[in-house]
C-alpha positions in Angstrom: 30.2 -66.2 -15.6 30.8 -66.9 -12.0 32.5 -63.5 -11.4 29.6 -61.9 -13.1 27.0 -63.6 -10.9 29.0 -62.7 -7.7 29.3 -59.1 -8.9 25.5 -59.0 -9.6 24.7 -60.5 -6.2 27.0 -58.1 -4.4 25.6 -55.0 -6.1 22.1 -56.1 -5.4 22.9 -56.7 -1.7 24.7 -53.4 -1.5 21.8 -51.6 -3.3 19.2 -53.0 -0.9 21.3 -52.3 2.1 21.9 -48.7 1.0 18.2 -48.2 0.3 17.3 -49.6 3.7 19.7 -47.3 5.5 18.4 -44.3 3.6 14.8 -45.3 4.4 15.8 -45.7 8.1 17.5 -42.3 8.1 14.4 -40.7 6.6 12.1 -42.2 9.2 14.4 -41.1 12.0 14.4 -37.5 10.6 10.6 -37.6 10.4 10.3 -38.8 14.0 12.7 -36.1 15.2 10.7 -33.5 13.3 7.4 -34.7 14.9 9.0 -34.7 18.4 10.3 -31.2 17.9 6.8 -30.1 16.7 5.2 -31.6 19.8 7.7 -30.0 22.1 7.4 -26.6 20.4 3.7 -26.4 20.7 2.4 -27.4 24.0 -0.8 -29.3 24.3 -4.1 -28.1 25.8 -3.4 -29.8 29.1 0.1 -28.3 29.4 -1.2 -24.8 28.7 -4.0 -25.3 31.2 -1.6 -26.5 33.8 0.7 -23.5 33.3 -2.2 -21.1 33.6 -3.5 -22.8 36.8 0.0 -22.8 38.3 0.5 -19.2 37.4 -2.8 -18.1 39.1 -2.1 -20.3 42.1 1.4 -18.9 42.6 0.1 -15.3 42.1 -2.5 -16.0 44.8 0.0 -17.5 47.2 2.3 -14.5 46.6 -0.5 -12.1 47.4 -1.5 -13.9 50.6 2.1 -14.1 51.8 3.1 -10.5 51.0 0.0 -8.6 52.2 1.5 -7.7 55.7 4.2 -5.6 53.9 1.7 -3.1 52.6 0.9 -1.2 55.8 4.6 -1.1 56.8 5.8 0.0 53.4 3.2 2.8 53.1 4.1 4.0 56.6 7.8 4.1 55.8 7.4 5.4 52.2 4.2 7.3 51.9 2.9 8.2 48.4 3.3 11.7 47.0 -0.4 12.6 47.9 0.3 11.6 51.5 3.4 13.7 51.6 1.4 16.8 50.4 -1.1 16.5 53.3 -1.0 19.2 56.1 1.3 18.0 58.9 2.7 15.3 56.6 5.5 14.4 59.1 2.8 13.0 61.5 -0.2 12.3 59.3 1.5 10.7 56.3 2.7 7.6 58.2 -0.6 7.2 60.0 -2.6 7.5 56.7 0.0 5.1 55.2 -0.7 2.5 57.8 -4.5 2.8 57.3 -4.2 2.8 53.5 -1.7 0.0 53.6 -3.9 -2.1 55.8 -6.8 -1.7 53.4 -4.6 -2.5 50.4 -3.2 -5.5 52.3 -6.6 -6.8 53.2 -7.6 -6.4 49.5 -4.5 -8.2 48.4 -5.2 -11.1 50.8 -8.8 -11.4 49.6 -7.8 -11.4 45.9 -5.0 -13.8 46.6 -7.4 -16.2 48.3 -9.8 -15.9 45.3 -6.9 -16.7 43.0 -6.0 -19.7 45.0 -9.6 -20.9 45.3 -10.6 -20.3 41.6 -7.3 -21.3 39.9 -8.7 -24.5 38.4 -11.5 -22.5 36.8 -9.4 -20.7 34.2 -12.3 -18.7 32.7 -12.0 -16.3 35.7 -9.3 -13.7 35.3 -6.5 -13.2 37.8 -7.9 -11.1 40.6 -4.7 -10.2 42.3 -3.4 -6.7 41.9 0.2 -6.0 40.7 2.4 -7.2 43.6 4.8 -4.9 45.4 7.1 -7.8 46.1 7.4 -11.1 44.2 8.7 -13.6 46.7 7.7 -16.7 44.8 9.5 -17.1 41.5 8.2 -18.7 38.3 5.0 -16.7 37.7 3.9 -13.6 35.9 1.1 -11.2 36.7 -1.7 -11.3 34.1 -3.1 -7.9 34.5 
């Protein structure tokens, strides 16, 4: 009788222990699945923060790179500038003027992107950049 009682107690203890461990493993798996779901789908604030940072960096890139436009259009004029009469002389001069206007436009739109980045119902104003000096952002155009 004594052996039978000891066997019954041991099997009950082993059964409860095994059931408790299985329950703990199930809870751990559920928590891991919930954490993975939270990481996979960003919250509203994380998405808003990424959009604000993207618009801000695009604006900063536009403000920083605008002086390159007059120089690059003078060095490498467009096809239309090369087809002008006296293109050897006129193309670089027109390139400087066109680049200056494009650079001023780039600086203005970059400033607008910087100023209005917290208000994400505005679109990105910056035009496609010629140079991307600041990493970690994409043009939304």
